[in-house]
N, C-alpha and C positions, 0 to 999 in steps of 0.2 A: 658613210656615218655607219662603223659594225653593230649588230646584232647582238641580243643581252645575251642569249644562251646559241651554243651550236650544240646537235644530235652529231655527235661523230659515230659512220659507221659501215664497216668494213665490211668486205661478200667475197664470198668465191663458191663458184657455183652453187647457190642458193636457189635458184629457179621455184622450185616448190614456195619457197617462206618469205623472197623478198617484199612481193605484194604486200603483203600483211605486214609487214613490218613500217613501208613506207605509207599504208591508209594510216595507219597508229601514229603516226609522226606527222602527218598536213592534218589529221583531226582536231591536233592542239588548240585548246582555246585560250588566248593569249592577251595580254593590253600592250604588249611589247614586240618586239619581231624577232624571229629566232629563226636558225639557218642549219639546215640536214647537209650536212659534208659526208657525201658519198665515195668509197673509192672502191673497185672490182680491181681484183686481184689476176687479171687478166683470165676470166672466166671462161671455158669453152661451151658453157650451155648458154641458154637464153635470158639468166642473168642481167647481160647489160643492155639487153633491147628494153628488159621492164621498164630500169633504170631510164634511160634515154626517157620513154616514154611519162614516165612521171615529171622528169628534168624539162619536160616539153610545155607541160600544164601546169609546173609550178614551180617556175623560174626565179622568182622572189623566194625560196625557202629550199628546193635542192640546189646544190652546188655537187657536180657529181666530176670525178676522175676516175680513167679508163688507163690502166695498166697495162702497157706494150707487151711487157714480160714479167712472168710470177715471180712477185719479192719473196714468197714466204708471208706469214699470218704476219709473223712481228714486224716486220717493215715495212709491211702497209699499213700495221696499225701505226706506229710512229710518223707515218709519210702522213697519214690522215690528222691524225694529232694535232701535224705543224701546221697544219690549217686554217687551225682554229683561234681566234684574238678578241672571242667574247669573255665578259666578265665571267661567265658560266657555263659550264659544259658537263655533258651527259657522254655516256659510250653505252652504245646498242648496236651489238653485232647483227647483221642479216637477218640470223635464223631467229633471233628475238623480237617483242612487240611493247605496246603499249597498253593497255587496258583502260586505262581513264583520261578523257577527254580533258580534264582539269590539272593534270599531273606535273605541268610545266609551271603553270601557274602557282600551285601552291609551293612549290619548292623554293622557286624563288621568291614568293610574298615571305619565307618565312626568312629567307638568306637578307633579304633585302630589309629585314625588322632587326636582324639579328647579327651585325657586322663583325660579334667575334667568334663565328663558326664560319668553319669552311667546307663543312661537306651536310649535305642533307640527305637522307635516305630513307628507305621503307621496306616492307616486307614485297615476295615474291611471290608470285602463283610457280609454281616449277609441273610441267607438263611434261608427260613421257611418249613419244610419240609409237613406241613399241603396246605400249600398255599396259608391262610387264610388272610398273612399278603404280600404283594411282597419283592422282595430282595431289599435291601439297603445298602446303605455305612455310615460307623459308625465310625469315627465321619466324618462330611462332614469337606472339605476344610476350608470352612468360619468358622466355629467351633473352629479350633484350629490353636494355633498360632506357629510357628516353637520352642520357645523355652516355655516350660512349667514349674513351680515354685511347690516347695513342698505346699506351701499356696492355687496355684489353684487348683491343686491334693486333695488338703483336701475336698474341695467343691464341686466337680464332678470328677469324672473316667471316665477319657473319654479314657482310654486304654484299649483297647481289652487284654485279656492273650495272645492268642497267636502271638498278633501284637509285644509283650514287647520282647526285646532283656534287659539281665542284664548284668551288669560288676561284675559280684557276687561273691556278699558279701559272706567268706564263715561261718561268723558265723549267718549269718542270720537265718538258723532254731531255733540259742539259742531264738532269738528276737521274732519269731512267736508264737504266743499266740497258745493253742489249742484249738480245735473244735470254729474255728471263719467261720463268713462267712459276705463277700468276701473274700477269703484268699489271691488272687491275689492284691486286692487292696492296700492289706497291704502291702503284699513285695513290689506294685509301693510304696510308701509312704515310706517303709524301706530304698529304695535302691536309692529316691529323696533325702532323708538329708545327704547321700555321694557322688551325684554331679548332675551334672544340668540333662533336659530331652530334649532331640531332636525328633523332629517328619519330618518324611520321609513321602511323600505326594503318594508315591507308593502303590496303595493295592494288598499286597501280601499273603493275607491269608483269608481261609471264616473260619466262627463263626456260628455253624449249631444249629438254635434252632426246638427241636421237643417234644413230650409227654413224654419223657423217661428222657429229661433233667432238671438241676433246676431250671433256670432262662430264664422265656418268657414274652413278653410283652404284654399280655391279663391282663385287671385289674381283673379279677376271679383269673387268673394264679396268680397277684400278691399276691392276698388276702390270697388266700390257703398255698403261701410261706411263706408269714411273718405268718401265724397259725401254719407252722411244725417247721419254724426256726427261729421264732423270737428272741429267748432267743438266738442263736449263732452267730443273728445278730447283736441284744446288746451289746454283748461282744465284738463283733468287734468295736462298737464306743466306748464300755467304752474304751479299750484296745489303741485306737488311742488318746484319749483325753489324757487319763492319763500318757502312756508310749511317745508316739510321738510329744505330742504338751503342754508337762509339764504343764498337766488340765488348759489349754486356759481358761476363760470364754467366746473369742467372739466363739470357738469351741463350748464351751457348749451349747451356747446359740444358735447359728445361726443354728447347724449341729446337734448334739448329741441329743440337748430335742425336737427337730422336731420329729424326727427318735423314741426318745423313747415314745413318745403321739402316733406316727402313727401305732405305734408297738401294743400300751397300747389298744388304741383305735379297733384296731381290733380285739384283742382279746376280748374283750367287746362285741362288735358285732355278735362275733360266740358262745357268751354264754359264754366264757372258763376262769371262776372267777377265777381258781386254777392255772392259766399261772398269774393272771392279782397278783395275790397273791404274786408269784412266783418274779415276775417281783420286786415288792416296797418291799419282803423281802432281795433280792438278790441286788437290788441298791436302798435302802433307802434314800442313801447320795444323789443321783441324782435326787428322787421323792421328797425328801423335798426341794433341793433347788429349783425346778421348781415351786414351790409351794410360793416360797420365792421372786425369782426373776421376776421382772415385765420385761413379752418379748409376743409375740404373742401367745404362748402357754400355759401362766400359767394360764388363765381363765378356758379354755378347760381342763387342767389335774386336775384341783382344784374339779372335778364333784370326782374323787377316793378320796377325802381324809376321807369321810366318811370310807371306806374301808380299807385306810390304820388305823384310831382310831381302826376299829373293829379287824384287824389283830394285834393290839398291845394288846386289851384286851383279846382276844382268848389265843396272846403266852403269857399272864402275867398269866390267869388261868390256864393253860396248866403247866406252872411254879411251881404255888401253889399246883398243885395237885400230882408234881413228886415228890418235897418237902416231902408233909403229907405222901406220900407212902413209900417212903425213911425213913422217920420219924418211921413209924408206922414195916418197915424191921428191923429197927435199937433196937428200944424198944421193 
């Protein structure tokens, strides 16, 4: 018999944090069975050893997988999700944790009583390891309504990863694109098309920000994030645009294009011309639309038009050279 809830947890070199996460899982008080699927991505520290201790102590709760080679966070994430067969699911990465022993029970109680809802979430406490930014709650009660919609979620992600319990869509992995960031926002949107979204106001988990994490709050860190993962972030917005909004012009103009320009500008400021060329080459249709459509970002993006023309010229020259080379080989 499958557990009612699966907590999916991925880890990589998180020996400082993983014990706190595991303790927060096993402390949960429920009137139903739940399981923790944890996949370690070939950590080189003591993370696997700590997991094995909990696996031996709580064999009915912890189901661990130890990758023999490093898959990368997204592949490891999809692998862990593929092991879940339960009715409900929560994702909690190894550096985050729960702070309410009744979290699972509260969320299951709501979803069981409201079959027309597909997501139940709550605010979280955000803590910073370096103490440069003080602890705060996200989102604030005044920022969220009891009910969210797919349309409101398109504009802003108010649902932090480990706060969301999904009425798990069993074919979600088939619809989740590879190598996108953020993957959790896509899952939120995917499930929000299946039903309504409800917010509980209890703060029941912690999201930890630290130097080893992907997402940070500082301006410099965000610029570095866009530089390192910009193409994955663009792929997220492009996938939402094409697959979830049916190529909505409103989403394109108000959400996708501003982010496209922001990432392109970031590459430009760092002097990453090769990345700009990759963006234009991979998303030339979006680039051309951004020039033609009159919107707040169209003027800004036109400065890349010369670069695009240059790219086309280079492509044509390379094609001609390849054809000449081929002709010389044949004849």
